[in-house]
N, C-alpha and C positions, 0 to 999 in steps of 0.2 A: 514400570515405576509409578508410584503415586505422585500426586501434586506436591510441589515443595511446600514447606510450612507457611511461607509468606502468602502464597496464592490461596491455600486452603483457608487461612485466617481471613484473607480479604473476601473470599466468597461467603464465609460465615457472617461477616459483618453486613454484607449486602443482603443476604437472606433475612437477617434480623430486621432489616428496614422494610421488608415486604415489597409489594409492587407486582404488577401483572407481567406475564411473559412478553417478550418482544413481539411475537406474532399476533398478540391480542391488542396491540397498540396501533393508533393511527401514526402516520409518518411524523406529524407534528409532536405527538406525545413521545415517540421514540427519540426524536431529535433533542427534546428537553432532557431525557435521561442520559443520552450520550454526552451532552454538554456538562452535566453534573459529574460524570466519570472523569472527563478530561480535566475538569477544574481541579481535581485532586492532585494533579501534577505540579501545581504551583507555577511560579514564574521561572522562565529559563534564564540562562546566562546572558549578560549584555553582549551586544554585537556593535560593530563600528557604525553601521547605518541600516535603516529600515526604509524601504520604498514600497508604497502601495501603487500598483499599476492595474490597468485594464487591458485585457488581451482580446483582440477581435476573434470571433468564432467563425466557422466556415459558413454559417447560415446568415451572417450579417449582424448577429447579436454580439454580445461580449460577456466576459466573465472576469472576476478579479484574481489577482495574484499578489503575493507579498514576497519581496526580495530581501533576504537577510544577508548582509555583507559582513564577513568576519573581520577582525582586526588583522592587520598585516596584509600581505599580498596573497589573494586567493589562488590556490593551485588548480581549481576547477569550479564547475557549477553543478549542483545537484538539483534536478527538476523532480520535486517530490509530489506524488499523488497520494492523498490521504485515503484511509480506509473508511468503511461505513456502509458497505453493501450497495454502493452507488446511490444511497438514499440519505445517509446521515453524514455529518462531519462538516466543519467549517475551518477556514484558515485560522481563526482565533483559537479554536480548540487544539490545533496542532502547532501552535506557535512555539510552545516549550520544546517539543520534539525538534522542530526546525532549528531553533537556536542551539540545541545540543549538537545536532548534526553539523551545523556551521562551525561551531567551536572545536569539536573533536576532529573534523576532517580538514579544517582550514579551507573550506569551499564555500562559495556563495550558494545559498539555498533559495530556490524559487518554490514557494508553497502555492500550489495550483488550486484555485477555487472553482473547479469544473462544475457545471450545472447538474443538479440532482434530480433523480426520479422520485415520485412518479410525475412531477411537473414536467420533467424533461427526460423522457425514456430513451432507451437505446435507439439510435447510436450517438446521442448527444455527448455523453461522457467520453466515449472513445474519440470522437472528433475533437472535442475540447482539449483532450490530453495531447493530441497531435499538434493542435494549434499552439499549445503552450510550448511544446518542443521547438517548433519553428520560430516562435517569438524569442525564445531564449537564445537560439543559435544566431538570430539577427541582432539581438540587443547586446549579447556578450560574445562576440565572434572569436575572441582570442583565448577563451577558456575551454578546455576539454569538458565534454558533457557526460554526466552520470544521470541515468533515470532510475528512480527508486520509488517504492510505494509499499504499503501494507494492505493485505486483504484485497478489497476491490481496487485499491490503489496499486497493488502488485499486479493485478489483472491488467490495469491500464498501462503499467510499465512494460509488461510483456507485449501488449498489443502495439504500442508505439514503436518498439524495437523492430517488430515484424514489418510494420508499415514503412518505417524509415528504410529498411533494407529493400523492400519491394519497390518503393517509389524513388529510390536514390535520394533519400532525405538526409538530414544532418547526421554526421558521424557521431556515434555513441561509444564512449570509451568503456563503459561498464553499465550493466543493469543489475539492480539490487531488488530482489523479490522477497518480501517478508510475508510468510504464510499466504501466498497469492491464491486467488481464485483463478483456476486455469481450465475448469471444465464444468459442464452443466449436469453431470451425473450426480444425482442426490442419493444414490443407493450403493455406493462403494463401501468398503469395510470401515473406513474412518467415519462415515456417516452413520453406519449401523451400530457402532461401538457405544454401549451405554455410558462408558467412562468419558466420552467426549461431549456429552450433552450438558454443557456448562453455560457460560455467558452467551456463547454462540452455539446453538444447537441446530439440528436438522430443520425444525419448524421455522426457526429464524431465517435460515437460508432459503427455504421455500418462499417466505414472505419477501425477502430481498429480491429474489429472481422474479417473482410475480409483479413487483413494482418496476423493475428495470427492463426486463424483456419478457413481457407476458405471453408473447407468441412463442410456443415451444419450437417452432421451425427455425426461428432466428437464433436460438441459443447454441446451435451447432456451428454457427459462423465463427471463423477464426478470430474475428475482432470482438467476439463475445467469449468464446472458449478457445484461448490460444493453444491449448494442448492438442486441439483437433486440426491444427495447420499441418499440411502434408509434409512440409520441409522446414526444418529449423536450422539448417546449415547457414553459415555466413552471418549469424547473429553475434552481437558483442559478448565478451566474457560475462559470466553471470555469478552473482552471489545469491544463494537461496537459503533462507532460514525457514524452518518449520517448527511447530510446537507439538510435543508428544500427544497432548490431550486436546486435539483440535479436529473438528469434522473436515477441515480443509487439508489435513496432513497428507493424505494419500495423493491427491491431485498435485500438490506442490512438489512432492518428491518424484512423482511421475514426470513432471515437466523438467526437473533437474536431470533426470536420467535420459530423457529424450534429447536434451541439449547436449549431454555428453556423447550420446550415440551419434549425434550430428557433427561431432568434432569441435563443439564449443567448449572452451575452458570453463569449468564450474567449480566454485568453492561452495560446499554444502555443509550444513549442520542442522541436525534435529536437536532442539533444546528440550532435554528431558525434564520432566516435572513441571513443564510450563503449559499454559492454556493459550487459546486465541486472545489476542490483544496485549499479550505480555510486553511486546516491544514498545508499544506506544504509552504504556503506563509509567512514564519517566518519574522518578522520585517516589514511586509507589511500590513497584515490584522489583526486587534485585535482579531478576532475569532481564529486565530492560537494559540495565547497565552492561550486562554480558553481551546482549545483542548489539548494542551500540558499539561496543568495543570491537566486535567482529566486523561490523560494517566499516568502522573507521580504519581498521587495519587493512581491509581489502582495498579501500579507496587510496590509502597511502601507497600500498604496493603497486597499484595500477597507475596512479598519477604522480607518485613521488619521484 
């Protein structure tokens, strides 16, 4: 199936504005472009309360997080790890998405500002993600926890669920993986498909990997490529969303299948006609509303 009309038109508008490919930019230049894209989403819905916090990291440093508290009594807390290839993304850029999640799920949302590469390479992001989970469990002990994230944030969500299982960490009620990075294989069918070379293409992913984990030997570690973990049993139920036209589609779907094979309940959907980042382009692409509806429904069924 071809891209839906809204996505195709969106890409035409971006192409008309010109600009160099992602892999030709410096991290600073790429971050500026990412910020412009997220700014298109506009302002999210009001929430009852917003708190800015600082979370201690494992190495003695710290990183920021934003707590979005919905109106009424929260049914749970979503620890959200944003996408951006471990290189891009800020709390401010994902504020609209966080507010939508808080409103649609009636959950408190913790937006995690984990440290970015190349200034902080692997394993900084993975360790910060787990520190954020521990902080949330301590700060909001009465709320069931959902971990969620898109792209590199989906990678971090999968990583923290495996670590929590292995180390007897906080109980996780649900993991939500939105077109997650799960493997370091850059030559599978999704990567080779010319129809998937859109906003995120193979060259961009090479660029992201080289900034985050430049040592090829590290990339096979399960806390970098969670698909390569030997055992996925005992992990929390999962919701997995993939996009039809996405270089990450095959590895996301492979992870969903391996979870099923390990006995983990999985709710899965491939969003036809969609490309990478459709989920986070709130108020821009109609596919985002469909993705949010799926996630909200899954959270309600699990926590309701």
